[in-house]
N, C-alpha and C positions, 0 to 999 in steps of 0.2 A: 316778062318779069312776073313773079310767084304771086299770087293774090295774099291778102293781107291775113293776119289772123285774127279771128274773132274772139272778143274776152266780154264774157257775160258779167254783168254786174253783181250777181250774188244778194247774198243779205244785207239791205240797205244800210242797215245798222249797227252792220258789222266793219271789219277794217277793209273790205273789200275797195270801195271806192276811193278810200284815202291812199290804197298800195296800187291803183291803176295810175292814179295821178303822178306818185312818185316814181312807177316805171317808167312811165312815159318819160319824165324828166330826165331819168339816169340813162336810158337806153335812147332814146332820143330817134333818129332814123335808121339805127343799126336792127332795128327789128321793128317791122311794121305791123302795126295792130291797132284795132278800132275798139271801144267801148260800146255796150249796148246797154241802156240805162237812162234813168233820169237825170239830167243836169243838176239838179236839185240837190240831188244826194252826193254831190262832188263836195270836198272840203271848199270853206270859202277861199274865194281868189284863186281856185284854180283856173289855168289858162284851156280852154277846151275850144273847140270849133265843130260846130254840128256838120255832117254828111248826109249827104241822101242816098248815097248807095256805098257799099263797100269799097268799090272801085276808086273813089275821091280820097283816100287815106292817104294814098300818095301825096298829094297836093297841101297837105296841112302841115305847116311849120314842125320843124321838130322837136321844137319846145311846148307845143301845144296837143292837148290831147284830143283825137278823133273821137266824134261822140256820134254814134247812130242811135237818135234821142227816140225814147220808149217814154211816154208819159206814166208816170204813176199815181194814186189818187190822193197819196199824202208824202209830206215832206219826210226826213230820216231823222231821227232823235239816235244818235250814237248810243249803242248799249242797250236799247228798248226797242225789239223789235215789232212792228205793227202790222197785225194779223192782215188790215186791210191792204198792205201793200205784197200779199204773200200772190194773189194773181200775176201781179207785173213781174214779179221774181221768175214765175214759170213760163210765162210769156216770152220772158228774155233769152232763156235756154231755148223753147221750141224756136225762136229767131235766129236764134245762132246755129243751131242744128241744120234749119233749112237753108239758112246759106252758105255752110260748108258743104251740105249735100247739095246743093247745086253747082257748086264750083266759084261761087262768088268769096268766099273767104276758103283758104288753104287749110286751115284746123283752127279746132275750137281749142280756146282756154277757160276753163270755168274757175271764177272765185267760188271760195265756200256759200254753202246755204245753211239754213238754220231749219232742221225736219221740222221741230215743233211748231215752229211759226207757219210753216207751209200746211202741216195738219189744221192747225185752229184757223187760219184763214181761207184754203182753199181744199180742206178736205184731201190734201197730198196723199195718195195711196199708195207709192212706193216705198219700199225700205230706207233709200237714199239716191243720190244724186244719180250712181252709175246706173243703178237697176232704171232709173228714168230713161236716162239716155240711151239704155239698150231697147227699150220699147220703142222710144222714140225711131230708133234705127232698124226695126224688128228684127232684130237678132234675138237667140234665146238664151245664150252662154256670152259671158265677158269675162275677162279676166284683169286683176289688178297688179301694175308693176308699181315699185318704188324704185325709182333712180337717180342715180347721181353721176358724176365722174367718176365715183370710187367703187360704186356696187347698182346692179340692177338684181333686184328680188321679187318673188312674185311669191305671194301665200296661196295655197292652194283652197284653205278654208278660211274664213274673215272674222266676220262679226258674230260670232257663238260662242258660248261657256266652253272653257277647255275639255271640260267632263263630255261634251258632244262632240268633240274632234274627230274619236274612232267611228263613229257611228257617221257622220258625215263624209268622211275621207273614205272613198269608193274607188276602187279600179277606172269607173268610167269618168270620174272627176278629175282623177288626177291623169288620166290620158288625155284629157278633153286640155287640161292646163297646159302640159306639156305640148300639145296639137297647136294651141292657140299662141304660146309663148314663142314657139320655134317658128311660125308663120310671121308673126309680126317683127320678130328678131331680123326675117329676111326683109320684109316689104317696109318695115318703118325704121329699122337702124341699118339695112344696105351691109347685113352679115350673109353672104353668100352660104357660109357652113357654121351656122351657129353650134355653140357649144354650152351646153346647158347640165348643171349640177344638181341631182336631187337630193335633198337633205331626207334622214331617216324621221321616222317618227318619235320613236321611243330614245331615251338616254345612251348615247353610243352608238346609235344605228341597231339598238337591240341585244347589241354584245353576244350574238350567237345564239339569242333568244333566252338569253338570261336575263335581260331588261325589257321584254315583250316581244311579241310573235309577228306582228304585221310585216316587219321586212323580210321575215322568212317565209312566211303563208302565201306573201302574195306581190309587196313592191320590188322586191329583188327581180323576182321572175317578169314584171310587167317591163321593167326597165332594160332588161336583159332582150327580152323579145320586140322591144319596139321598133318598127319597122321604117325608118326614114334612112336612106344612105347618106342624105346630106345634112345631117345633124350628128353630132357627137353629145351624147347623152351618158351620163355615169352619174353612180348610186347605187342606192343609198348611203348617204354619208354621216359621220356621224356632225349633228351640228355645230357641237362645242370648237369644233377644228376647220369649220368652213369658209371662216370669213376672216382671216387672217389674211395678211397682204400675198402672201407667197401661193395661199389656195386660193383667192381671187383671180390670181393671174393665169388660173387653168381652165376658167370659163367666162363666159359671157353673161350669162343669168343663171341665178340661183333659183330654184323652187324648194319654199318652205311649205310646212306642213299646217302651219297653224299662224295666227296673227303676230303674236310676240315674237316666234320665232325669225319672223322676217323683219318686222320692225325695228327690233331692237338693235340688229346690229347696223342696218342704214342710217336710224338717229342717233348712235353712239358715233358712228364714223364721220355722217354731214349730217347734221342736225338743220342747218338752216337752207341747205342745197338740194335738200330731198325734192323730186317732182312725182307726182302721181300721175301715172299715164294707165290709159284703159285700154286692153289689148283685145282684139276681138270685132272692134267698130269697124264700120265700112269707111269712116273717118278717122282724124289724127284727133284725140283729145288727152289734153294734159292739164292738171289743177295741181296749184302750189298746197304742200301735204301740210296746211295747219287748218283750223278752224276759222269760225266769225271772230273770236276774241273780244266778245261783248265786253269784258271787265278793262279792254285797252282802246277799245274804239274812240274816234274822236281825240285822243290826246297826243297824238302826233309822234307815239314812239314806237308803232307796229315795225318791224322791217320788212321791205319789200325783197327780200334777197330769193326766197321762194317763189314769189308770183315771178321775178325776173328770168329765174331759172326755167319756171314752168312755160314761158313765152319764149327763150331761148331754145328750149328742147323742140317745142312744137314748131317753131323755122328749121330746126337742123332737120327734123321727122319728114318736115313737107320737102327741102331741098332734094332728100334722100329717095324719096317714093317715085 
């Protein structure tokens, strides 16, 4: 039997705890996961059962949330992050990573965190969740994939100003992004011969140099000379014609050059079901593609769709491994 998925609590004052409870109610026994956090942070009336170890998850009734208890200093007030709880958020992530690395959990699914709260309460030194996971795993470079049933897309550069993209987008970065993406498509998505399409940086992929030189000076050459006989690699493609239905049928994942080039198409195609997958880690990690949503936390109106899809994808990836 496959080990269960570890779901970290994320920011207690955000929508993470309430979505965990709703996800369990909707998924039942169809996807075995346990929640790492303080039961006081769950919505009032949540049916939960404390477990001593991940292996106890299967014995919990389908309508009840299995909880690997971790006590926090304070209760949670929806929409009002408490810096005193920041060390607990970090500890929950560390616990989840340890459990998946030891094989007690099949995959890690993380609820969203609030970086400012972690900085204020614990001096969090990482740019974000993903970089912290990479540090815990001891890897130098990871890749963010946004995935749904309609599209898998990877931005080569992420949270930097658009004006800085051409400077950060190096041949080494693009080559590593292709390599990591291809490797995880094989190992995590069971695609023996993956197909990757690479977008151009400039409008119309530079249009022969009329709208930019990067495609001519190095991007096309890198793609043409990339050495992997078990990979079909194409590009650079004009980004404005890469994401319609007929184009998507010709690849398993697309690599975009910057954040919005990647995220606009997937959020347009499948806003609620997009899942954040971290490639390049020695374990499976997924996350819902939304933030803490402090403005609606505790109101019971947040949709659990993205978290449910993240848990389901983690299960599929674990089954494919």
